[in-house]
Each structure stands twice: as structure tokens, then as C-alpha cells.
N, C-alpha and C positions, 0 to 999 in steps of 0.2 A: 277250664277251656268256654263251654258252654257260656258265658259271662263275658267272654272275648270276642265268639262270635258273634253272636244274638243281634249285636248294633247293624252288622252287615248285612244278616238276612231279612232285618226291618227298612232296611234302605233298598234292598232288594226286592221283596214284597211289596212297596210302597209306589215302585217306579215300572213292575215285571207288566208285559203283556202277553199273553199267548199270540203267535207269529198266525197271522189272519188268517193263512191257507190253510193253520191245522186248526182253527177251531172246532169244524165240524168233528176231526178227529177228538178233540178233546171231551167234546160233549158227548160225543158218543164212552170214551171212558166213564167218564161222570155216570152216565147213564145206567152203567153196567153194575156200578160200584152201589148208584144207591137203588136198582133191583135186588141188589144181592146183601140190601142192609141187613136185614135178619140177620145173616150165615157170618158176616161181619160184628154184627153185635153179641154174636155167641162167644164169640175171638176176646171182645171187649170186656164182656161180663168174668171171663176165666183171666184174663191175666190186665184188666185195668189200660188196657192202650184204645183209644176211641177208635172206632166204628171205622173212620173215613181213613187213620193212618193205618191202619190193618189194608185198607184195600188199596191203596197206593203203594205200598208195599210190595203187597201180590200182584198188584199189576207191573210193577217194573222184577220182580223175582221171578216170575211163574207168566208174565201172560196170563193174567187173572186165571188161570187153569185150577181147580179145586181138587184136579188128583194129583198134585203136585205139595212140595216140601216147601213152604213159606221162605224158608231160608236162604232155597237157589232154585228154585223151581223141577229139580229131578222128582221119579217118581217114587210118589210117598209108600211102595209097594216094595220101595228095597233099600240097603243101606246105600246113605248118599257115596258120592264117590269124590263129587267136587267139594268148597270148601262151603259151609263146611262140613267137612268128609265124616263118615262114621256115623252120620244120624240114622233112627230108625231101622228098621221099616214103621212105621205108622197106620193105626186101624183108617183114621179118619183125616180131613184136614183140620176140623179144630186143633187132633191131637199133636199135628206138627207144627201147626202156629203157636200153640202153647211151648214148642222144645224151643220153635227159633228163637220169640221173640222174648223167651229168658235165657237162652244162649248169651244175644244180644245185650241182655242187660235190662229191658224196654219194660218187664213187668215190675223193679224194682224202682221204678224214676217215679218222684213222690209228685202228686197233681198239684198246681195246676198245670193245663200243657197249654201257655200261647202258644201262638202259631210258628213263632220261631223256634220254640222249644219241640216243636213238632221235626221242622225240616232240619233242626240239628240231629236228631234223633237219627233220621231218614239217613243223613250222609253218615253219622257212625255206622250203621248197617254197611252201606256200600263203601267205608273208609273214606281215610283223608289223604289218599294221594292228590286228587284235584288242590285242594287247598295248601299241601305244599307249594306247589307249584304253581302258587297266586291266583286258581283258575276258578272261576262259579263250575259246580257241580254240575254233569248234565243232567246226571240222576236225582237231582233238583230243580235244572233249570230245561231242560232238555226241549227243545220246541218251545221258547219264549225269547222276548227279546233280551233275557242275563245272558243266555247260552253263548258261550263261546265256541273256537275250533281246539281241539283237543280231545283225544278219547285213549283210553286204554284199550288196547285192544285185545288185549289177553293176560293175567294175571303179570303186572310187575313188566308191561310192554306199552308203553307210552309212545302213541303219532300223533305229535302237534297240528296237525292237519287234517284228521278223522272227525268229522262229528257224529254225533252219535245222534241216532235218528230216534230214538226210544222217546217218549213221553217224561217230560218232568214230574216228579212230587208235588213241585206247586201249583204248576201249571192246575194240575188236576185237582188238586187242596179249591185253589178258586172255584172252579168250574163243578165242584158237588156243591161250595157254598154257593155259587150262585144260582143252581136248580134244584136244591132242596134248602127249604127257607127254616129248616130245623136245627141246619149247621149255620153256627154262629162261632166265630174266634175269634177269643179273648188275642190280646196283643200286648208283648212285651214293653212297660214303662220304664 
């Protein structure tokens, strides 16, 4: 499936722009990720998933709260009740992140990690419901020129007119690389 999707992601990345009215917002998200790079790098060392990839999933799933489970944003101190249910409790963010990334199979992905592969696995984490509708996933493209109306407002409940207000992973990744010169994405070819 990745081999079928990456050319689409490549075209979208090449044409994507963060909506002008949201640039400062995306700068804030990227600056938060960069400020917490050491915490995300702990997860990278434990799982092989790049720190910035962990950071954007963390932003989308739990508004980047370190007291929550990376897989769904619920409290680390309790067993999760939302998908994925029955996980935890976990003593700390690292333990929960390792579990969530393992559950989604990201810790088994063989490097390298071109940008298109990162976006593919972000979509895997969230689900392929948008792709099956022929829509770019707002999980990836929220707040960018690629985003289109249509949102799952609850599990299996799609509203074609709703617009996801959360930031997309692609825009945050772009801004992280723009602000942190040590981040240079390789591209699929």
C-alpha cells in the first residue's frame, strides 16, 4: 500500500503551504516540539521512530500533553477506554509511547524514513477512512492548502461539511524542519 500512496504524498508535499492565518500557530507547535526534543529523542532511541514523527503524533493525539497516552490522549494513570482500549496504566510518557508505537507497528518499520513514509505512517495511526473517500486526511493536511472539507466527527461518523481545526502532521513537520536546521527530510524517489 505504501508504494501506491507515496507518489500522492510527494505531490502534496511539493505543493503544500500552511494557510497564512495559521503560520504563527504552526510555529508555536514546532517550537514546542523542538523545546521538548530531548523527551522525544528518548522515544526515538527506544523505538527507532524519529523524534519529530513522535512529536507530531503527540500533538494530534493528545495536544502534546506528556501526562497522556500517545495512542489516544487518555490519562497515563488509568486503563484506556477509547481506541486502543485496555492499554495501561503507564508509569510515564516513554512507557506509554513505546506501547502505542509498538501497537501501531511503527517500531518494526525498516529505515530509512523518507518524508512520504512518515506521512504514510501518520495516516496509518489515524486510519484510512479519508483515503477510502478520496480525501486528503486532515490528520496530515489540517491547516494547509491541501485540506478539504470532510471530517469524522466520531468513530465511523463522517460529516462531509465539517472542517478539522487541528493542525496537520505535514504542516508541523515542515515548520519543525524550517526552524530546526538539524532536521532534513529525505524524499522518496
